[in-house]
N, C-alpha and C positions, 0 to 999 in steps of 0.2 A: 708221440711217435717221432722217430728220427729218420731222415733220409739223407744218405751220403754225408753224415756227420752234422747235419743241420737239424736242430730241434724244431719241430712243427707245433707251435702252440695251438691248442684247440683244433687240431687237425680232424677233418671229417673222414679221413681215410681209415678203413678197417678191412680186415681179412678174416674169413671164417672157413674152417676146414670141416669136411665131413669125411672122417677117416674110413668109415664103412663103405662109402660109395666112391672114395678116391676123388671127391670133387671139392672145389674151392669156389667161394664167391665173396663179394664184398663191395665196397664203394671206393673208388679211386680218386675222388676229389670233385668230379663233375658227373660221373657216370657209374652205373653198377657194372661189375665185371663178373665173369664166371668161367669155369673151365675145369680142368683135371690136374691132379698132381700125383706124383709118385715119389715116395721117399724110401731110402735104404740107409740104415745106420744114421749118420748125421748129414746126409745129403738129400736134397730135394730138387725136383724138376717139375716145372709147371708146363702144361701143354694144352693145346686146343683152347687157348684163352680168347674170349670175345667180350665185347662190352656194348652197352647201349650207346647211342650216338647223340646225346643231348648237347645242345650248344652250351658253352661255358663262357659267360660274360666276364668273369673275374680272371684276369690274366694270371695271377699267382696260383689259383686253383688249377687252371689249365696246365701251367708249367709243372706243378706238383704231380698231376695225373700222368703227364707224359713221362716224367722221370720214374715214377713208381711202376708203371706198366712196362717200361723198358727194362727195368731190373728183373721183374718177374718173367719176362720173355727170354732171359739169359739161358744159356744151355744147362748148366749144372751149378747149383748153389749149395753152400754148406750152411747149416743152421744149428743153433743150440737154444735151450730154454734155461734161463737162470733168473732168479729173483723176480719171478712173475713177468719176465719179458721174453719175447720171441726175437731172436737176433738172426739176421740173414747176412751171409758173407759171400763175396766173390773172392776166391783165393783167401787171403788173410785180411781183406779190407771189409770192415763192417759197412753194409749198405743200407740195411733197414733194421729198425728196432721198434717193436710194438709193445705197449703195455697191456696188461690184462684188462679187458673191458667187461661190462655186464653180460652175462650169458642170457640168451633169449631162446625161446623155442623156435625151431626152424619150421 
C-alpha cells in the first residue's frame, strides 16, 4: 500500500467494496471502518463513513489511520485499476495505492 507517495511496508490497512450494496468496509490501521460509496465512470465518493473507536497505542498506525480516513472523506476522488492495483487520486495527485489481496467470503 502507498499513501501520499509513501510506501507502507506490511500495512494492515485494507479496503473492501460490495458493489451490489454500494457499501465499503475495511481496516484503517487501528480500527475497522464502514460506510457507503458511489462511483460513476472513473470517479468515486465515499459517504456515511464511520469507524470503531479502539485506542491505538502505536503512533505510526494512528497517524496512518488519520491520513487514510481523511483521504476517503474527501469530496470526489478519481480512481483507476491497473496491474492489480487500485489507485485513488485527488485531481492528478496519487493519494492511495492498494495491491490486490486475498479474497475472502464476506
